[in-house]
KEBAMAR-187655 format. One line per field, with one value per residue (C-alpha): residue number from 1; residue in one letter; x, y, z. Coordinates in Angstrom, 1 decimal, decimal comma, always signed. Example, Ala and Ser with C-alpha at 12.3 -4.5 7.8 and 13.67 -1.06 7.14 Angstrom:
residues 2
n = c(1;2)
res = c(A;S)
c1 = c(+12,3;+13,7)
c2 = c(-4,5;-1,1)
c3 = c(+7,8;+7,1)
***
This chain:
residues 291
n = c(1;2;3;4;5;6;7;8;9;10;11;12;13;14;15;16;17;18;19;20;21;22;23;24;25;26;27;28;29;30;31;32;33;34;35;36;37;38;39;40;41;42;43;44;45;46;47;48;49;50;51;52;53;54;55;56;57;58;59;60;61;62;63;64;65;66;67;68;69;70;71;72;73;74;75;76;77;78;79;80;81;82;83;84;85;86;87;88;89;90;91;92;93;94;95;96;97;98;99;100;101;102;103;104;105;106;107;108;109;110;111;112;113;114;115;116;117;118;119;120;121;122;123;124;125;126;127;128;129;130;131;132;133;134;135;136;137;138;139;140;141;142;143;144;145;146;147;148;149;150;151;152;153;154;155;156;157;158;159;160;161;162;163;164;165;166;167;168;169;170;171;172;173;174;175;176;177;178;179;180;181;182;183;184;185;186;187;188;189;190;191;192;193;194;195;196;197;198;199;200;201;202;203;204;205;206;207;208;209;210;211;212;213;214;215;216;217;218;219;220;221;222;223;224;225;226;227;228;229;230;231;232;233;234;235;236;237;238;239;240;241;242;243;244;245;246;247;248;249;250;251;252;253;254;255;256;257;258;259;260;261;262;263;264;265;266;267;268;269;270;271;272;273;274;275;276;277;278;279;280;281;282;283;284;285;286;287;288;289;290;291)
res = c(M;S;L;L;G;L;D;I;G;G;T;N;L;K;A;A;W;L;T;P;D;G;V;V;L;E;R;A;T;V;P;A;G;G;A;I;P;R;A;A;L;M;A;V;I;E;R;T;A;R;V;L;A;G;G;R;A;A;R;V;G;I;A;V;G;G;A;V;Q;P;D;G;T;M;T;L;G;S;T;N;L;P;N;L;A;G;I;P;L;A;E;T;F;A;A;L;L;G;A;P;C;R;V;E;H;D;G;R;A;A;M;R;G;E;A;W;L;G;A;A;R;D;V;R;N;A;M;T;L;T;F;G;T;G;I;G;A;G;L;L;L;D;G;R;I;R;T;G;A;H;D;G;A;G;E;I;G;V;W;R;L;L;P;S;P;V;S;G;A;W;P;S;V;E;D;L;A;A;P;G;G;L;E;L;G;R;H;A;R;D;Y;A;A;L;L;A;A;D;D;G;G;G;G;G;G;A;A;E;R;A;T;V;F;D;L;V;G;R;S;I;A;N;A;H;L;L;L;D;L;E;A;V;V;L;I;G;G;V;T;A;L;G;E;P;F;R;A;A;V;E;A;A;F;L;A;A;C;P;A;E;F;R;H;G;L;A;I;R;L;G;A;L;G;P;Y;C;G;A;I;G;A;A;A;Q;W;R;E;D;A;A;A)
c1 = c(-9,7;-9,2;-10,6;-9,2;-11,4;-10,1;-12,2;-10,5;-11,9;-11,2;-8,6;-8,0;-7,6;-9,2;-8,4;-9,7;-8,4;-10,9;-12,1;-15,1;-17,3;-16,6;-13,8;-11,6;-8,0;-6,3;-7,4;-5,7;-6,3;-3,7;-3,7;-4,3;-7,0;-8,0;-5,6;-2,3;-0,9;-2,2;+1,2;+1,5;-2,0;-1,2;+2,0;+0,1;-2,6;+0,0;+2,0;-1,0;-2,3;+1,1;+1,6;-1,9;-2,5;+1,0;-0,1;-2,4;-5,7;-7,2;-9,9;-9,9;-12,9;-12,6;-14,9;-14,5;-16,1;-17,8;-20,1;-18,6;-19,7;-20,7;-17,2;-15,7;-14,3;-15,2;-15,6;-14,3;-17,0;-18,7;-16,0;-13,9;-11,0;-10,0;-6,7;-8,6;-10,9;-10,8;-9,0;-10,4;-10,6;-10,9;-8,3;-5,9;-6,1;-6,0;-2,7;-1,4;-2,3;-2,0;-5,5;-9,0;-10,7;-14,2;-15,1;-18,2;-19,5;-18,6;-22,2;-23,2;-20,2;-21,1;-24,6;-23,1;-20,9;-23,7;-26,1;-23,5;-22,0;-23,5;-26,6;-28,7;-28,2;-31,8;-33,7;-34,4;-35,1;-32,7;-30,6;-27,3;-26,7;-23,1;-21,9;-18,5;-17,1;-20,5;-23,7;-24,4;-26,7;-26,7;-29,9;-30,9;-34,3;-35,9;-32,6;-30,5;-28,2;-29,8;-27,6;-30,3;-30,5;-27,4;-25,6;-26,6;-29,1;-28,7;-27,4;-29,4;-26,6;-27,5;-31,2;-32,5;-35,0;-35,1;-36,8;-34,7;-32,8;-33,5;-29,8;-26,8;-26,5;-29,3;-27,9;-28,1;-28,5;-24,8;-24,0;-26,0;-25,6;-22,4;-19,9;-17,0;-16,6;-13,6;-12,2;-15,3;-15,4;-18,2;-18,4;-17,4;-19,8;-19,0;-21,8;-20,6;-21,1;-24,5;-25,6;-24,4;-26,3;-29,2;-32,5;-34,4;-31,7;-32,4;-28,7;-26,8;-25,8;-29,3;-30,5;-27,8;-28,6;-32,3;-31,5;-29,0;-31,0;-34,2;-32,6;-31,3;-34,7;-36,6;-34,1;-34,7;-38,5;-38,7;-36,6;-38,8;-42,0;-40,8;-39,2;-41,0;-37,8;-37,3;-34,1;-31,8;-28,2;-26,1;-22,4;-19,4;-17,1;-19,8;-21,4;-18,7;-20,9;-23,1;-26,6;-27,0;-26,4;-28,7;-31,4;-31,3;-31,5;-34,5;-36,3;-35,8;-37,2;-40,2;-40,9;-40,8;-42,6;-46,4;-47,1;-49,3;-46,4;-43,5;-44,2;-41,6;-38,6;-35,5;-32,7;-29,5;-25,8;-23,6;-22,0;-18,8;-17,3;-15,0;-14,4;-17,9;-17,0;-13,9;-15,7;-18,6;-16,1;-14,7;-18,3;-18,6;-16,8;-18,7;-20,7;-17,7;-15,4;-17,8;-18,3)
c2 = c(-137,8;-134,2;-132,6;-130,2;-128,0;-126,1;-123,5;-122,7;-119,4;-117,3;-115,2;-116,8;-120,1;-120,4;-123,3;-124,5;-127,4;-128,6;-131,4;-133,6;-131,8;-128,4;-126,9;-124,8;-125,4;-123,3;-121,3;-119,3;-117,3;-117,4;-115,5;-118,1;-119,0;-119,5;-117,0;-118,8;-121,9;-125,2;-126,3;-123,1;-123,5;-127,1;-126,0;-123,4;-125,9;-128,5;-126,0;-124,5;-127,9;-129,0;-125,8;-125,6;-129,2;-130,6;-133,7;-134,6;-134,2;-137,7;-136,4;-133,5;-131,7;-129,2;-126,6;-125,3;-122,4;-124,4;-127,2;-130,6;-133,0;-136,6;-137,8;-135,5;-132,9;-129,3;-127,9;-124,6;-122,0;-123,5;-122,5;-119,6;-122,1;-122,7;-124,1;-127,0;-127,8;-131,3;-133,1;-135,7;-133,4;-135,8;-138,2;-135,4;-133,8;-137,1;-137,9;-134,4;-134,3;-138,0;-138,2;-139,1;-136,1;-135,1;-132,2;-130,1;-126,8;-123,9;-122,7;-126,1;-126,2;-122,8;-124,1;-127,1;-124,9;-122,5;-125,4;-127,1;-124,2;-121,0;-118,9;-121,9;-124,2;-123,7;-124,4;-127,3;-125,4;-122,8;-121,4;-119,7;-117,0;-116,4;-113,2;-113,5;-113,9;-115,2;-115,7;-119,2;-120,9;-123,9;-125,7;-127,3;-128,9;-131,0;-131,0;-132,4;-130,8;-131,1;-131,7;-132,4;-135,2;-133,9;-132,4;-129,0;-127,7;-124,1;-122,5;-119,3;-117,2;-118,4;-117,6;-115,2;-113,0;-110,2;-110,4;-111,8;-109,0;-108,1;-108,9;-110,2;-112,7;-113,1;-111,8;-113,8;-112,8;-113,0;-111,1;-108,2;-108,5;-110,3;-108,1;-109,8;-111,3;-109,9;-113,4;-114,3;-111,1;-109,5;-106,0;-105,8;-104,1;-102,0;-102,9;-100,2;-97,6;-99,0;-98,8;-95,2;-94,3;-91,9;-93,9;-90,8;-89,1;-90,8;-90,9;-93,8;-95,1;-95,1;-96,9;-99,6;-100,0;-100,5;-103,1;-105,1;-105,3;-105,9;-109,0;-110,2;-109,7;-111,4;-114,4;-114,9;-114,5;-117,0;-119,5;-119,0;-119,4;-122,6;-124,2;-122,6;-121,7;-120,6;-118,6;-117,2;-116,7;-114,1;-114,9;-113,6;-110,7;-108,0;-109,2;-107,3;-104,3;-105,6;-104,6;-102,0;-104,7;-107,2;-104,6;-103,7;-107,3;-107,8;-104,8;-106,0;-109,4;-107,9;-105,8;-108,9;-111,5;-111,3;-110,6;-113,7;-116,0;-114,4;-116,6;-114,6;-115,7;-114,7;-113,0;-113,3;-112,6;-115,6;-116,3;-118,0;-115,2;-116,1;-119,6;-121,0;-122,7;-124,3;-125,4;-126,8;-128,6;-130,4;-131,2;-133,6;-136,1;-135,4;-138,6;-140,7;-139,0;-139,4;-143,1)
c3 = c(-68,9;-69,9;-73,1;-75,5;-77,6;-80,7;-82,6;-85,9;-87,2;-90,2;-88,3;-84,9;-83,3;-79,9;-77,6;-74,2;-72,1;-69,6;-67,4;-68,4;-65,8;-67,3;-65,3;-67,7;-66,9;-69,6;-72,6;-75,3;-78,5;-81,3;-84,6;-87,3;-89,8;-93,3;-94,9;-94,1;-95,8;-94,6;-93,2;-91,2;-89,8;-88,8;-87,1;-85,0;-84,0;-83,0;-81,0;-79,3;-78,3;-76,9;-74,9;-73,6;-72,6;-72,6;-74,4;-71,6;-73,5;-74,1;-76,5;-78,9;-80,3;-83,2;-84,5;-88,0;-89,9;-92,6;-93,5;-92,8;-95,6;-94,9;-95,9;-93,2;-95,6;-96,4;-99,9;-101,2;-101,1;-98,0;-95,5;-94,3;-94,1;-97,7;-96,5;-94,9;-97,8;-99,3;-96,5;-94,1;-91,0;-88,1;-89,4;-90,2;-86,8;-85,0;-86,7;-86,0;-82,3;-81,4;-79,9;-81,2;-82,8;-83,5;-85,8;-86,3;-87,6;-85,3;-84,9;-83,6;-81,3;-79,9;-79,2;-77,4;-75,3;-74,3;-73,6;-71,3;-69,4;-70,7;-71,4;-72,6;-69,6;-68,3;-71,6;-73,9;-77,1;-78,1;-81,0;-81,0;-83,7;-84,4;-85,9;-87,5;-91,0;-91,9;-89,8;-88,5;-86,1;-83,8;-82,7;-79,4;-79,8;-77,0;-75,2;-78,1;-80,6;-84,0;-87,1;-89,7;-92,3;-94,2;-91,2;-92,4;-89,9;-88,9;-92,1;-91,5;-93,1;-96,6;-96,2;-98,9;-97,2;-99,8;-103,2;-106,0;-107,8;-111,4;-112,1;-110,2;-107,4;-105,0;-101,7;-98,5;-94,9;-94,3;-97,5;-96,1;-92,4;-91,4;-89,4;-91,1;-94,5;-96,4;-96,7;-98,7;-100,7;-98,6;-97,3;-93,6;-91,3;-88,3;-85,9;-83,4;-86,1;-87,0;-83,4;-83,2;-86,4;-85,9;-86,4;-87,5;-89,6;-92,8;-93,7;-95,2;-91,7;-90,5;-93,6;-93,3;-89,6;-90,5;-93,2;-91,1;-87,9;-89,9;-91,5;-88,2;-86,5;-89,4;-89,3;-85,6;-86,0;-88,8;-86,9;-83,8;-85,8;-87,3;-84,1;-81,1;-79,2;-75,6;-76,1;-78,7;-77,7;-79,6;-79,9;-81,8;-81,6;-82,0;-78,7;-77,0;-77,7;-74,9;-74,0;-76,9;-79,4;-77,7;-77,3;-81,0;-82,0;-79,6;-81,0;-84,5;-83,5;-81,8;-84,9;-87,1;-85,0;-84,5;-80,8;-80,3;-81,4;-79,5;-76,4;-74,3;-76,4;-74,5;-76,5;-74,6;-75,0;-74,8;-71,4;-72,5;-74,6;-77,5;-76,1;-76,5;-79,8;-78,3;-75,2;-77,3;-79,5;-76,5;-75,3;-78,3;-76,0;-72,8;-72,6;-73,6;-71,1;-68,2;-68,9)
***
């Protein structure tokens, strides 16, 4: 029984066709996302699934950039896929693709993927931190993916870590630190430029670098202090910057977390690259497929 994982992001659709034991047979990235009409997005998804798996996928897992409500829909303002807001996702995709579908938040799907085949295979308590249009997290606690009482665990991006402003909206972590965000009206950040900024120069680039990495470091420290993690796995397009990015995040975490509570937390780059969400989406069916 083969599995198909689809990760529908703000700008790209990533797909992976794989066996139940984790052998990736095919994978693809196709430009598509929240900015195109719904019918066009559905056509891209159907064509990609047909070309990649040839109709041979018995189960489909889908990751979406947004909070899935208890009724299986997403609401406007909670997703970077406004073209999918308000529809029953699992039922809609099952009808489109002719196979049973399961849908979950892309941050949680990424955690499933890294826990199954990637950088969190050796731990029982971990968090993925996804840097994309927004900033999201997935949680692995005591060896199990955690969803929370309202299916909303891991919404680190909407944390408000700065004092409330005198006027205007209270900015969230992703408002101030997400590398993307134009689709949601946020300023996009060039992490490569931030890493190149002179720490001691006092210029605007250095100040923005300090603000962005401080927020990321404090977010990780607060999550670790609350959950007592073993590893944090960094994923998203900016992780292509490699070790300089990872080291900057680690330095910010070390500055924010009291030494006696760090407990050797490992901060790692994801091992599955851009397909961790698609692989993790397919992993929703692992136990069923192995049965």
